[in-house]
Biopython code that builds the backbone (N, CA, C, O; Angstrom):
import numpy as np
from Bio.PDB.StructureBuilder import StructureBuilder

atoms = [
    (1, "MET", "N", (85.650, 20.669, -19.865)),
    (1, "MET", "CA", (86.866, 21.186, -20.342)),
    (1, "MET", "C", (86.991, 22.701, -20.046)),
    (1, "MET", "O", (88.097, 23.142, -19.733)),
    (2, "ARG", "N", (85.983, 23.472, -20.123)),
    (2, "ARG", "CA", (86.099, 24.893, -19.769)),
    (2, "ARG", "C", (86.426, 25.168, -18.274)),
    (2, "ARG", "O", (87.187, 26.043, -17.862)),
    (3, "LYS", "N", (85.696, 24.238, -17.505)),
    (3, "LYS", "CA", (85.997, 24.385, -16.062)),
    (3, "LYS", "C", (87.555, 24.265, -15.757)),
    (3, "LYS", "O", (88.132, 24.976, -14.933)),
    (4, "LYS", "N", (88.126, 23.338, -16.477)),
    (4, "LYS", "CA", (89.589, 23.026, -16.306)),
    (4, "LYS", "C", (90.273, 24.298, -16.714)),
    (4, "LYS", "O", (91.189, 24.720, -16.009)),
    (5, "LYS", "N", (89.905, 24.945, -17.796)),
    (5, "LYS", "CA", (90.543, 26.103, -18.224)),
    (5, "LYS", "C", (90.400, 27.314, -17.419)),
    (5, "LYS", "O", (91.280, 28.169, -17.321)),
    (6, "ILE", "N", (89.200, 27.358, -16.815)),
    (6, "ILE", "CA", (89.003, 28.443, -15.824)),
    (6, "ILE", "C", (89.877, 28.256, -14.569)),
    (6, "ILE", "O", (90.445, 29.221, -14.058)),
    (7, "VAL", "N", (89.985, 26.963, -14.058)),
    (7, "VAL", "CA", (90.827, 26.766, -12.973)),
    (7, "VAL", "C", (92.231, 27.054, -13.216)),
    (7, "VAL", "O", (92.914, 27.569, -12.332)),
    (8, "TRP", "N", (92.763, 26.721, -14.490)),
    (8, "TRP", "CA", (94.079, 26.981, -14.846)),
    (8, "TRP", "C", (94.373, 28.459, -14.911)),
    (8, "TRP", "O", (95.442, 28.917, -14.508)),
    (9, "ALA", "N", (93.353, 29.243, -15.456)),
    (9, "ALA", "CA", (93.535, 30.686, -15.580)),
    (9, "ALA", "C", (93.561, 31.328, -14.168)),
    (9, "ALA", "O", (94.356, 32.233, -13.914)),
    (10, "ILE", "N", (92.703, 30.863, -13.275)),
    (10, "ILE", "CA", (92.781, 31.415, -11.991)),
    (10, "ILE", "C", (93.988, 31.108, -11.150)),
    (10, "ILE", "O", (94.465, 31.939, -10.377)),
    (11, "THR", "N", (94.481, 29.878, -11.318)),
    (11, "THR", "CA", (95.719, 29.412, -10.686)),
    (11, "THR", "C", (96.831, 30.284, -11.262)),
    (11, "THR", "O", (97.691, 30.773, -10.530)),
    (12, "SER", "N", (96.805, 30.466, -12.521)),
    (12, "SER", "CA", (97.884, 31.424, -13.147)),
    (12, "SER", "C", (97.761, 32.732, -12.641)),
    (12, "SER", "O", (98.800, 33.339, -12.379)),
    (13, "ALA", "N", (96.661, 33.274, -12.458)),
    (13, "ALA", "CA", (96.499, 34.684, -11.933)),
    (13, "ALA", "C", (96.993, 34.730, -10.506)),
    (13, "ALA", "O", (97.665, 35.691, -10.129)),
    (14, "ILE", "N", (96.702, 33.771, -9.729)),
    (14, "ILE", "CA", (97.169, 33.704, -8.258)),
    (14, "ILE", "C", (98.686, 33.783, -8.338)),
    (14, "ILE", "O", (99.268, 34.565, -7.585)),
    (15, "LYS", "N", (99.381, 33.018, -9.210)),
    (15, "LYS", "CA", (100.839, 32.964, -9.353)),
    (15, "LYS", "C", (101.322, 34.429, -9.683)),
    (15, "LYS", "O", (102.288, 34.924, -9.104)),
    (16, "TYR", "N", (100.661, 35.035, -10.560)),
    (16, "TYR", "CA", (101.054, 36.375, -10.908)),
    (16, "TYR", "C", (100.889, 37.383, -9.738)),
    (16, "TYR", "O", (101.721, 38.269, -9.547)),
    (17, "PHE", "N", (99.816, 37.223, -8.980)),
    (17, "PHE", "CA", (99.520, 38.044, -7.890)),
    (17, "PHE", "C", (100.795, 37.755, -6.837)),
    (17, "PHE", "O", (101.333, 38.720, -6.296)),
    (18, "GLU", "N", (101.177, 36.624, -6.613)),
    (18, "GLU", "CA", (102.275, 36.349, -5.749)),
    (18, "GLU", "C", (103.509, 36.911, -6.285)),
    (18, "GLU", "O", (104.332, 37.404, -5.514)),
    (19, "ASP", "N", (103.709, 36.874, -7.573)),
    (19, "ASP", "CA", (104.979, 37.493, -8.303)),
    (19, "ASP", "C", (104.847, 39.069, -8.015)),
    (19, "ASP", "O", (105.854, 39.683, -7.664)),
    (20, "SER", "N", (103.728, 39.669, -8.147)),
    (20, "SER", "CA", (103.688, 41.043, -8.059)),
    (20, "SER", "C", (103.965, 41.517, -6.579)),
    (20, "SER", "O", (104.569, 42.566, -6.359)),
    (21, "MET", "N", (103.490, 40.687, -5.566)),
    (21, "MET", "CA", (103.680, 40.985, -4.219)),
    (21, "MET", "C", (105.265, 40.877, -3.995)),
    (21, "MET", "O", (105.849, 41.771, -3.382)),
    (22, "LYS", "N", (105.903, 39.839, -4.471)),
    (22, "LYS", "CA", (107.356, 39.657, -4.307)),
    (22, "LYS", "C", (108.045, 40.890, -4.953)),
    (22, "LYS", "O", (109.000, 41.433, -4.397)),
    (23, "ALA", "N", (107.556, 41.310, -6.111)),
    (23, "ALA", "CA", (108.212, 42.520, -6.758)),
    (23, "ALA", "C", (107.989, 43.807, -5.909)),
    (23, "ALA", "O", (108.843, 44.694, -5.911)),
    (24, "LEU", "N", (106.936, 43.901, -5.243)),
    (24, "LEU", "CA", (106.744, 45.199, -4.419)),
    (24, "LEU", "C", (107.618, 45.033, -3.205)),
    (24, "LEU", "O", (108.205, 46.033, -2.791)),
    (25, "VAL", "N", (107.766, 43.902, -2.601)),
    (25, "VAL", "CA", (108.736, 43.702, -1.517)),
    (25, "VAL", "C", (110.234, 44.175, -1.914)),
    (25, "VAL", "O", (110.971, 44.831, -1.179)),
    (26, "GLU", "N", (110.527, 43.741, -3.149)),
    (26, "GLU", "CA", (111.818, 44.068, -3.718)),
    (26, "GLU", "C", (111.919, 45.500, -4.361)),
    (26, "GLU", "O", (112.890, 45.864, -5.024)),
    (27, "LYS", "N", (110.902, 46.211, -4.118)),
    (27, "LYS", "CA", (110.852, 47.636, -4.627)),
    (27, "LYS", "C", (110.903, 47.760, -6.072)),
    (27, "LYS", "O", (111.410, 48.770, -6.559)),
    (28, "ASP", "N", (110.412, 46.800, -6.843)),
    (28, "ASP", "CA", (110.369, 46.661, -8.230)),
    (28, "ASP", "C", (108.970, 46.919, -8.794)),
    (28, "ASP", "O", (108.219, 45.992, -9.096)),
    (29, "GLU", "N", (108.627, 48.288, -8.934)),
    (29, "GLU", "CA", (107.303, 48.479, -9.238)),
    (29, "GLU", "C", (106.939, 48.083, -10.685)),
    (29, "GLU", "O", (105.815, 47.655, -10.949)),
    (30, "GLN", "N", (107.883, 48.227, -11.603)),
    (30, "GLN", "CA", (107.692, 47.844, -12.899)),
    (30, "GLN", "C", (107.468, 46.321, -12.987)),
    (30, "GLN", "O", (106.610, 45.899, -13.764)),
    (31, "GLY", "N", (108.160, 45.515, -12.268)),
    (31, "GLY", "CA", (107.873, 44.096, -12.259)),
    (31, "GLY", "C", (106.537, 43.683, -11.567)),
    (31, "GLY", "O", (105.936, 42.653, -11.871)),
    (32, "ALA", "N", (106.111, 44.577, -10.597)),
    (32, "ALA", "CA", (104.768, 44.413, -10.137)),
    (32, "ALA", "C", (103.666, 44.756, -11.073)),
    (32, "ALA", "O", (102.617, 44.112, -11.119)),
    (33, "MET", "N", (103.928, 45.777, -11.811)),
    (33, "MET", "CA", (102.923, 46.143, -12.792)),
    (33, "MET", "C", (102.852, 45.125, -13.868)),
    (33, "MET", "O", (101.746, 44.787, -14.288)),
    (34, "ASP", "N", (103.941, 44.605, -14.350)),
    (34, "ASP", "CA", (104.008, 43.546, -15.294)),
    (34, "ASP", "C", (103.248, 42.278, -14.820)),
    (34, "ASP", "O", (102.523, 41.648, -15.590)),
    (35, "SER", "N", (103.432, 41.947, -13.590)),
    (35, "SER", "CA", (102.706, 40.705, -13.186)),
    (35, "SER", "C", (101.261, 40.953, -13.016)),
    (35, "SER", "O", (100.432, 40.082, -13.284)),
    (36, "ILE", "N", (100.927, 42.181, -12.555)),
    (36, "ILE", "CA", (99.411, 42.535, -12.396)),
    (36, "ILE", "C", (98.883, 42.483, -13.806)),
    (36, "ILE", "O", (97.773, 41.990, -14.007)),
    (37, "TRP", "N", (99.607, 42.961, -14.791)),
    (37, "TRP", "CA", (99.063, 42.994, -16.178)),
    (37, "TRP", "C", (98.631, 41.498, -16.608)),
    (37, "TRP", "O", (97.555, 41.192, -17.122)),
    (38, "GLU", "N", (99.718, 40.617, -16.282)),
    (38, "GLU", "CA", (99.493, 39.199, -16.752)),
    (38, "GLU", "C", (98.286, 38.609, -15.984)),
    (38, "GLU", "O", (97.465, 37.896, -16.562)),
    (39, "ALA", "N", (98.190, 38.931, -14.614)),
    (39, "ALA", "CA", (97.144, 38.470, -13.783)),
    (39, "ALA", "C", (95.754, 38.865, -14.422)),
    (39, "ALA", "O", (94.802, 38.090, -14.515)),
    (40, "SER", "N", (95.768, 40.146, -14.839)),
    (40, "SER", "CA", (94.537, 40.753, -15.406)),
    (40, "SER", "C", (94.107, 40.024, -16.623)),
    (40, "SER", "O", (92.913, 39.805, -16.828)),
    (41, "ALA", "N", (95.095, 39.619, -17.487)),
    (41, "ALA", "CA", (94.832, 38.920, -18.674)),
    (41, "ALA", "C", (94.126, 37.483, -18.384)),
    (41, "ALA", "O", (93.200, 37.012, -19.045)),
    (42, "GLU", "N", (94.703, 36.936, -17.352)),
    (42, "GLU", "CA", (94.215, 35.529, -16.919)),
    (42, "GLU", "C", (92.802, 35.702, -16.424)),
    (42, "GLU", "O", (91.952, 34.854, -16.696)),
    (43, "LEU", "N", (92.522, 36.762, -15.714)),
    (43, "LEU", "CA", (91.151, 36.898, -15.178)),
    (43, "LEU", "C", (90.131, 37.185, -16.220)),
    (43, "LEU", "O", (88.993, 36.721, -16.149)),
    (44, "GLU", "N", (90.549, 37.970, -17.213)),
    (44, "GLU", "CA", (89.634, 38.300, -18.246)),
    (44, "GLU", "C", (89.341, 37.018, -19.022)),
    (44, "GLU", "O", (88.189, 36.785, -19.390)),
    (45, "TYR", "N", (90.304, 36.214, -19.270)),
    (45, "TYR", "CA", (90.157, 34.918, -19.973)),
    (45, "TYR", "C", (89.105, 34.020, -19.155)),
    (45, "TYR", "O", (88.150, 33.463, -19.696)),
    (46, "ALA", "N", (89.404, 33.947, -17.761)),
    (46, "ALA", "CA", (88.401, 33.210, -16.971)),
    (46, "ALA", "C", (87.004, 33.649, -16.943)),
    (46, "ALA", "O", (86.063, 32.856, -16.953)),
    (47, "LEU", "N", (86.876, 34.992, -16.905)),
    (47, "LEU", "CA", (85.502, 35.656, -17.014)),
    (47, "LEU", "C", (84.884, 35.388, -18.314)),
    (47, "LEU", "O", (83.675, 35.162, -18.379)),
    (48, "PHE", "N", (85.649, 35.399, -19.381)),
    (48, "PHE", "CA", (85.067, 35.132, -20.738)),
    (48, "PHE", "C", (84.532, 33.589, -20.665)),
    (48, "PHE", "O", (83.393, 33.348, -21.065)),
    (49, "LEU", "N", (85.281, 32.647, -20.202)),
    (49, "LEU", "CA", (84.917, 31.349, -20.102)),
    (49, "LEU", "C", (83.682, 31.136, -19.155)),
    (49, "LEU", "O", (82.805, 30.317, -19.426)),
    (50, "PHE", "N", (83.666, 31.869, -18.101)),
    (50, "PHE", "CA", (82.402, 31.767, -17.227)),
    (50, "PHE", "C", (81.236, 32.184, -18.030)),
    (50, "PHE", "O", (80.188, 31.544, -17.949)),
    (51, "SER", "N", (81.354, 33.286, -18.854)),
    (51, "SER", "CA", (80.206, 33.695, -19.710)),
    (51, "SER", "C", (79.780, 32.623, -20.726)),
    (51, "SER", "O", (78.622, 32.546, -21.137)),
    (52, "LEU", "N", (80.749, 31.814, -21.104)),
    (52, "LEU", "CA", (80.382, 30.844, -22.140)),
    (52, "LEU", "C", (79.554, 29.747, -21.405)),
    (52, "LEU", "O", (78.571, 29.212, -21.917)),
    (53, "ILE", "N", (80.068, 29.435, -20.072)),
    (53, "ILE", "CA", (79.346, 28.288, -19.408)),
    (53, "ILE", "C", (78.003, 28.639, -18.854)),
    (53, "ILE", "O", (77.094, 27.811, -18.804)),
    (54, "GLN", "N", (77.877, 29.939, -18.415)),
    (54, "GLN", "CA", (76.532, 30.438, -17.897)),
    (54, "GLN", "C", (76.010, 31.309, -19.024)),
    (54, "GLN", "O", (76.187, 32.526, -19.073)),
    (55, "GLN", "N", (75.367, 30.607, -19.908)),
    (55, "GLN", "CA", (74.788, 31.307, -20.978)),
    (55, "GLN", "C", (73.699, 32.376, -20.650)),
    (55, "GLN", "O", (73.555, 33.373, -21.358)),
    (56, "GLU", "N", (72.972, 32.136, -19.595)),
    (56, "GLU", "CA", (72.006, 33.209, -19.231)),
    (56, "GLU", "C", (72.768, 34.351, -18.587)),
    (56, "GLU", "O", (73.794, 34.152, -17.937)),
    (57, "GLU", "N", (72.215, 35.618, -18.792)),
    (57, "GLU", "CA", (72.860, 36.729, -18.295)),
    (57, "GLU", "C", (72.959, 36.717, -16.726)),
    (57, "GLU", "O", (71.960, 36.578, -16.019)),
    (58, "VAL", "N", (74.045, 36.849, -16.301)),
    (58, "VAL", "CA", (74.204, 37.011, -14.778)),
    (58, "VAL", "C", (73.978, 38.465, -14.406)),
    (58, "VAL", "O", (74.415, 39.413, -15.059)),
    (59, "GLU", "N", (73.249, 38.556, -13.289)),
    (59, "GLU", "CA", (72.810, 39.858, -12.820)),
    (59, "GLU", "C", (73.901, 40.466, -11.965)),
    (59, "GLU", "O", (73.937, 40.256, -10.753)),
    (60, "ARG", "N", (74.762, 41.196, -12.572)),
    (60, "ARG", "CA", (75.910, 41.746, -11.876)),
    (60, "ARG", "C", (75.665, 43.096, -11.061)),
    (60, "ARG", "O", (76.502, 43.620, -10.327)),
    (61, "SER", "N", (74.518, 43.521, -11.285)),
    (61, "SER", "CA", (74.163, 44.804, -10.652)),
    (61, "SER", "C", (74.145, 44.659, -9.112)),
    (61, "SER", "O", (74.311, 45.646, -8.396)),
    (62, "PHE", "N", (73.958, 43.516, -8.646)),
    (62, "PHE", "CA", (73.922, 43.218, -7.199)),
    (62, "PHE", "C", (75.379, 42.976, -6.668)),
    (62, "PHE", "O", (75.620, 42.983, -5.461)),
    (63, "TRP", "N", (76.283, 42.773, -7.567)),
    (63, "TRP", "CA", (77.661, 42.421, -7.143)),
    (63, "TRP", "C", (78.316, 43.836, -6.716)),
    (63, "TRP", "O", (78.386, 44.756, -7.531)),
    (64, "LYS", "N", (78.731, 43.941, -5.557)),
    (64, "LYS", "CA", (79.331, 45.210, -5.030)),
    (64, "LYS", "C", (80.727, 44.957, -4.785)),
    (64, "LYS", "O", (81.125, 43.874, -4.354)),
    (65, "LEU", "N", (81.515, 45.977, -5.063)),
    (65, "LEU", "CA", (83.019, 45.872, -4.833)),
    (65, "LEU", "C", (83.311, 47.052, -3.954)),
    (65, "LEU", "O", (83.257, 48.205, -4.381)),
    (66, "ASP", "N", (83.634, 46.728, -2.671)),
    (66, "ASP", "CA", (84.090, 47.704, -1.762)),
    (66, "ASP", "C", (85.555, 48.081, -1.897)),
    (66, "ASP", "O", (86.413, 47.474, -1.255)),
    (67, "LEU", "N", (85.853, 49.077, -2.727)),
    (67, "LEU", "CA", (87.173, 49.468, -2.888)),
    (67, "LEU", "C", (87.855, 50.209, -1.654)),
    (67, "LEU", "O", (87.272, 51.170, -1.154)),
    (68, "PRO", "N", (88.936, 49.829, -1.216)),
    (68, "PRO", "CA", (89.474, 50.589, -0.125)),
    (68, "PRO", "C", (89.776, 51.969, -0.451)),
    (68, "PRO", "O", (89.709, 52.296, -1.636)),
    (69, "SER", "N", (90.122, 52.894, 0.493)),
    (69, "SER", "CA", (90.308, 54.271, 0.205)),
    (69, "SER", "C", (91.695, 54.335, -0.463)),
    (69, "SER", "O", (92.442, 53.357, -0.451)),
    (70, "LYS", "N", (92.013, 55.454, -1.022)),
    (70, "LYS", "CA", (93.229, 55.612, -1.737)),
    (70, "LYS", "C", (94.492, 55.529, -0.896)),
    (70, "LYS", "O", (95.584, 55.375, -1.444)),
    (71, "LYS", "N", (94.375, 55.623, 0.359)),
    (71, "LYS", "CA", (95.458, 55.652, 1.258)),
    (71, "LYS", "C", (95.928, 54.334, 1.671)),
    (71, "LYS", "O", (96.988, 54.217, 2.285)),
    (72, "VAL", "N", (95.112, 53.223, 1.333)),
    (72, "VAL", "CA", (95.406, 51.861, 1.647)),
    (72, "VAL", "C", (96.610, 51.369, 0.804)),
    (72, "VAL", "O", (96.737, 51.762, -0.356)),
    (73, "GLU", "N", (97.442, 50.567, 1.335)),
    (73, "GLU", "CA", (98.649, 50.085, 0.662)),
    (73, "GLU", "C", (98.169, 49.016, -0.446)),
    (73, "GLU", "O", (97.127, 48.366, -0.364)),
    (74, "VAL", "N", (99.057, 48.950, -1.438)),
    (74, "VAL", "CA", (98.667, 48.006, -2.457)),
    (74, "VAL", "C", (98.625, 46.538, -2.101)),
    (74, "VAL", "O", (97.759, 45.755, -2.492)),
    (75, "ARG", "N", (99.662, 46.240, -1.310)),
    (75, "ARG", "CA", (99.822, 44.768, -0.903)),
    (75, "ARG", "C", (98.608, 44.112, -0.290)),
    (75, "ARG", "O", (98.283, 42.980, -0.648)),
    (76, "PRO", "N", (97.900, 44.807, 0.656)),
    (76, "PRO", "CA", (96.702, 44.278, 1.205)),
    (76, "PRO", "C", (95.600, 43.932, 0.156)),
    (76, "PRO", "O", (94.930, 42.900, 0.182)),
    (77, "ILE", "N", (95.502, 44.903, -0.748)),
    (77, "ILE", "CA", (94.551, 44.672, -1.928)),
    (77, "ILE", "C", (94.999, 43.489, -2.724)),
    (77, "ILE", "O", (94.128, 42.716, -3.123)),
    (78, "LEU", "N", (96.190, 43.266, -2.988)),
    (78, "LEU", "CA", (96.709, 42.091, -3.736)),
    (78, "LEU", "C", (96.245, 40.818, -2.859)),
    (78, "LEU", "O", (95.627, 39.895, -3.389)),
    (79, "VAL", "N", (96.545, 40.818, -1.619)),
    (79, "VAL", "CA", (96.302, 39.675, -0.748)),
    (79, "VAL", "C", (94.811, 39.416, -0.769)),
    (79, "VAL", "O", (94.430, 38.246, -0.805)),
    (80, "SER", "N", (93.910, 40.437, -0.750)),
    (80, "SER", "CA", (92.405, 40.288, -0.822)),
    (80, "SER", "C", (92.050, 39.592, -2.148)),
    (80, "SER", "O", (91.211, 38.694, -2.217)),
    (81, "SER", "N", (92.745, 40.067, -3.192)),
    (81, "SER", "CA", (92.366, 39.456, -4.539)),
    (81, "SER", "C", (92.791, 38.067, -4.559)),
    (81, "SER", "O", (92.019, 37.209, -4.986)),
    (82, "ARG", "N", (93.901, 37.782, -4.152)),
    (82, "ARG", "CA", (94.552, 36.371, -4.149)),
    (82, "ARG", "C", (93.502, 35.479, -3.272)),
    (82, "ARG", "O", (93.172, 34.359, -3.660)),
    (83, "TYR", "N", (93.037, 36.007, -2.158)),
    (83, "TYR", "CA", (92.064, 35.270, -1.318)),
    (83, "TYR", "C", (90.755, 34.976, -2.132)),
    (83, "TYR", "O", (90.215, 33.870, -2.104)),
    (84, "LEU", "N", (90.321, 35.946, -2.796)),
    (84, "LEU", "CA", (89.059, 35.735, -3.672)),
    (84, "LEU", "C", (89.224, 34.727, -4.624)),
    (84, "LEU", "O", (88.309, 33.933, -4.841)),
    (85, "LEU", "N", (90.387, 34.665, -5.270)),
    (85, "LEU", "CA", (90.658, 33.758, -6.312)),
    (85, "LEU", "C", (90.797, 32.311, -5.829)),
    (85, "LEU", "O", (90.393, 31.371, -6.514)),
    (86, "LYS", "N", (91.384, 32.152, -4.626)),
    (86, "LYS", "CA", (91.360, 30.935, -3.963)),
    (86, "LYS", "C", (90.017, 30.465, -3.631)),
    (86, "LYS", "O", (89.736, 29.277, -3.792)),
    (87, "GLU", "N", (89.160, 31.308, -3.175)),
    (87, "GLU", "CA", (87.803, 30.987, -2.893)),
    (87, "GLU", "C", (87.078, 30.551, -4.061)),
    (87, "GLU", "O", (86.266, 29.628, -3.991)),
    (88, "ALA", "N", (87.363, 31.250, -5.272)),
    (88, "ALA", "CA", (86.694, 31.053, -6.554)),
    (88, "ALA", "C", (87.049, 29.610, -6.934)),
    (88, "ALA", "O", (86.170, 28.903, -7.428)),
    (89, "LYS", "N", (88.322, 29.115, -6.728)),
    (89, "LYS", "CA", (88.669, 27.825, -7.150)),
    (89, "LYS", "C", (88.022, 26.783, -6.272)),
    (89, "LYS", "O", (87.632, 25.730, -6.774)),
    (90, "SER", "N", (87.891, 27.029, -4.984)),
    (90, "SER", "CA", (87.142, 26.128, -4.122)),
    (90, "SER", "C", (85.638, 25.978, -4.540)),
    (90, "SER", "O", (85.023, 24.913, -4.484)),
    (91, "CYS", "N", (85.110, 27.198, -4.974)),
    (91, "CYS", "CA", (83.721, 27.182, -5.447)),
    (91, "CYS", "C", (83.482, 26.378, -6.650)),
    (91, "CYS", "O", (82.447, 25.721, -6.762)),
    (92, "ILE", "N", (84.423, 26.399, -7.585)),
    (92, "ILE", "CA", (84.333, 25.604, -8.820)),
    (92, "ILE", "C", (84.536, 24.130, -8.435)),
    (92, "ILE", "O", (83.898, 23.279, -9.055)),
    (93, "ASP", "N", (85.380, 23.771, -7.455)),
    (93, "ASP", "CA", (85.504, 22.307, -7.028)),
    (93, "ASP", "C", (84.206, 21.694, -6.565)),
    (93, "ASP", "O", (83.935, 20.510, -6.764)),
    (94, "ILE", "N", (83.391, 22.566, -5.921)),
    (94, "ILE", "CA", (82.109, 21.985, -5.408)),
    (94, "ILE", "C", (80.926, 22.359, -6.174)),
    (94, "ILE", "O", (79.790, 22.207, -5.725)),
    (95, "GLY", "N", (81.222, 22.933, -7.526)),
    (95, "GLY", "CA", (80.127, 23.097, -8.479)),
    (95, "GLY", "C", (79.363, 24.429, -8.255)),
    (95, "GLY", "O", (78.257, 24.579, -8.772)),
    (96, "GLU", "N", (79.888, 25.327, -7.551)),
    (96, "GLU", "CA", (79.156, 26.689, -7.403)),
    (96, "GLU", "C", (79.796, 27.563, -8.390)),
    (96, "GLU", "O", (80.643, 28.383, -8.036)),
    (97, "LEU", "N", (79.446, 27.433, -9.563)),
    (97, "LEU", "CA", (79.943, 28.369, -10.650)),
    (97, "LEU", "C", (79.561, 29.800, -10.613)),
    (97, "LEU", "O", (80.307, 30.680, -11.043)),
    (98, "GLY", "N", (78.387, 30.033, -10.096)),
    (98, "GLY", "CA", (77.859, 31.373, -10.004)),
    (98, "GLY", "C", (78.667, 32.144, -8.843)),
    (98, "GLY", "O", (78.998, 33.314, -9.033)),
    (99, "LYS", "N", (78.959, 31.533, -7.731)),
    (99, "LYS", "CA", (79.853, 32.212, -6.708)),
    (99, "LYS", "C", (81.243, 32.330, -7.179)),
    (99, "LYS", "O", (81.892, 33.330, -6.873)),
    (100, "ALA", "N", (81.777, 31.354, -7.928)),
    (100, "ALA", "CA", (83.144, 31.486, -8.399)),
    (100, "ALA", "C", (83.221, 32.543, -9.418)),
    (100, "ALA", "O", (84.254, 33.208, -9.483)),
    (101, "HIS", "N", (82.317, 32.757, -10.161)),
    (101, "HIS", "CA", (82.216, 33.799, -11.211)),
    (101, "HIS", "C", (82.308, 35.175, -10.531)),
    (101, "HIS", "O", (83.116, 36.034, -10.885)),
    (102, "LYS", "N", (81.435, 35.323, -9.541)),
    (102, "LYS", "CA", (81.346, 36.608, -8.768)),
    (102, "LYS", "C", (82.638, 36.860, -8.136)),
    (102, "LYS", "O", (83.153, 37.970, -8.270)),
    (103, "LYS", "N", (83.266, 35.856, -7.397)),
    (103, "LYS", "CA", (84.632, 36.148, -6.706)),
    (103, "LYS", "C", (85.626, 36.549, -7.814)),
    (103, "LYS", "O", (86.327, 37.548, -7.654)),
    (104, "THR", "N", (85.707, 35.807, -8.928)),
    (104, "THR", "CA", (86.639, 36.235, -9.960)),
    (104, "THR", "C", (86.386, 37.670, -10.464)),
    (104, "THR", "O", (87.320, 38.443, -10.677)),
    (105, "TRP", "N", (85.229, 37.965, -10.629)),
    (105, "TRP", "CA", (84.842, 39.286, -11.096)),
    (105, "TRP", "C", (85.228, 40.446, -9.991)),
    (105, "TRP", "O", (85.686, 41.533, -10.346)),
    (106, "MET", "N", (85.009, 40.119, -8.699)),
    (106, "MET", "CA", (85.476, 41.087, -7.688)),
    (106, "MET", "C", (87.027, 41.115, -7.675)),
    (106, "MET", "O", (87.599, 42.199, -7.569)),
    (107, "ALA", "N", (87.703, 39.994, -7.777)),
    (107, "ALA", "CA", (89.187, 40.014, -7.800)),
    (107, "ALA", "C", (89.703, 40.930, -8.958)),
    (107, "ALA", "O", (90.688, 41.653, -8.812)),
    (108, "ARG", "N", (89.008, 40.860, -10.073)),
    (108, "ARG", "CA", (89.521, 41.568, -11.213)),
    (108, "ARG", "C", (89.377, 43.080, -10.974)),
    (108, "ARG", "O", (90.213, 43.887, -11.383)),
    (109, "GLY", "N", (88.149, 43.458, -10.213)),
    (109, "GLY", "CA", (87.925, 44.829, -9.783)),
    (109, "GLY", "C", (88.969, 45.389, -8.950)),
    (109, "GLY", "O", (89.420, 46.520, -9.129)),
    (110, "LEU", "N", (89.362, 44.577, -8.015)),
    (110, "LEU", "CA", (90.446, 44.981, -7.057)),
    (110, "LEU", "C", (91.725, 45.147, -7.858)),
    (110, "LEU", "O", (92.459, 46.111, -7.639)),
    (111, "LEU", "N", (92.023, 44.213, -8.801)),
    (111, "LEU", "CA", (93.333, 44.317, -9.576)),
    (111, "LEU", "C", (93.303, 45.561, -10.384)),
    (111, "LEU", "O", (94.344, 46.198, -10.545)),
    (112, "LEU", "N", (92.142, 45.964, -10.920)),
    (112, "LEU", "CA", (92.115, 47.281, -11.710)),
    (112, "LEU", "C", (92.445, 48.380, -10.790)),
    (112, "LEU", "O", (93.154, 49.306, -11.186)),
    (113, "ALA", "N", (91.975, 48.346, -9.570)),
    (113, "ALA", "CA", (92.246, 49.441, -8.661)),
    (113, "ALA", "C", (93.711, 49.476, -8.268)),
    (113, "ALA", "O", (94.300, 50.537, -8.063)),
    (114, "VAL", "N", (94.256, 48.331, -8.173)),
    (114, "VAL", "CA", (95.751, 48.331, -7.841)),
    (114, "VAL", "C", (96.523, 48.937, -8.988)),
    (114, "VAL", "O", (97.387, 49.794, -8.802)),
    (115, "TRP", "N", (96.172, 48.442, -10.252)),
    (115, "TRP", "CA", (96.905, 48.922, -11.506)),
    (115, "TRP", "C", (96.763, 50.500, -11.528)),
    (115, "TRP", "O", (97.741, 51.158, -11.882)),
    (116, "LYS", "N", (95.710, 51.069, -11.204)),
    (116, "LYS", "CA", (95.433, 52.522, -11.332)),
    (116, "LYS", "C", (96.306, 53.207, -10.227)),
    (116, "LYS", "O", (96.889, 54.265, -10.466)),
    (117, "ARG", "N", (96.377, 52.637, -9.116)),
    (117, "ARG", "CA", (97.185, 53.268, -7.993)),
    (117, "ARG", "C", (98.634, 53.245, -8.346)),
    (117, "ARG", "O", (99.343, 54.224, -8.111)),
    (118, "LEU", "N", (99.163, 52.017, -8.977)),
    (118, "LEU", "CA", (100.626, 51.954, -9.177)),
    (118, "LEU", "C", (100.859, 52.897, -10.433)),
    (118, "LEU", "O", (101.916, 53.527, -10.460)),
    (119, "LYS", "N", (100.052, 53.028, -11.362)),
    (119, "LYS", "CA", (100.230, 53.823, -12.511)),
    (119, "LYS", "C", (100.279, 55.188, -12.084)),
    (119, "LYS", "O", (101.061, 55.933, -12.675)),
    (120, "ALA", "N", (99.513, 55.678, -11.078)),
    (120, "ALA", "CA", (99.527, 57.143, -10.620)),
    (120, "ALA", "C", (100.823, 57.483, -9.914)),
    (120, "ALA", "O", (101.203, 58.648, -9.795)),
    (121, "ARG", "N", (101.479, 56.460, -9.457)),
    (121, "ARG", "CA", (102.726, 56.885, -8.630)),
    (121, "ARG", "C", (103.774, 57.592, -9.394)),
    (121, "ARG", "O", (104.801, 57.971, -8.829)),
]
sb = StructureBuilder()
sb.init_structure("model")
sb.init_model(0)
sb.init_chain("A")
sb.init_seg("    ")
for serial, (resi, resn, name, xyz) in enumerate(atoms, 1):
    if name == "N":
        sb.init_residue(resn, " ", resi, " ")
    sb.init_atom(name, np.array(xyz, "f"), 0.0, 1.0, " ", f" {name:<3s}", serial, name[0])
structure = sb.get_structure()
């Protein structure tokens, strides 16, 4: 049941990522920020569920997030995040929850970077 909820949350986050990219194309930064906020909530929920499934502590210190420089546009970061989430869903489908957890965590980190950039504008 929790795996289904994780997939639902990731799928929902992907939709919000797509909504945010559409809003950016339409020059609606507030709409993009709202969608990013919703995506963030879904990813936090998915990560919470991952932590319940994987009772042992996951060693996150080895998980690295290569954040692009501050000059990189927001859309490519959103595309990368969406790609990570699609990969996470595929990992869940084949039972690789550890990899799915890591990819979801990384997507959330990119999302936070996007949020900070949009907020700073």
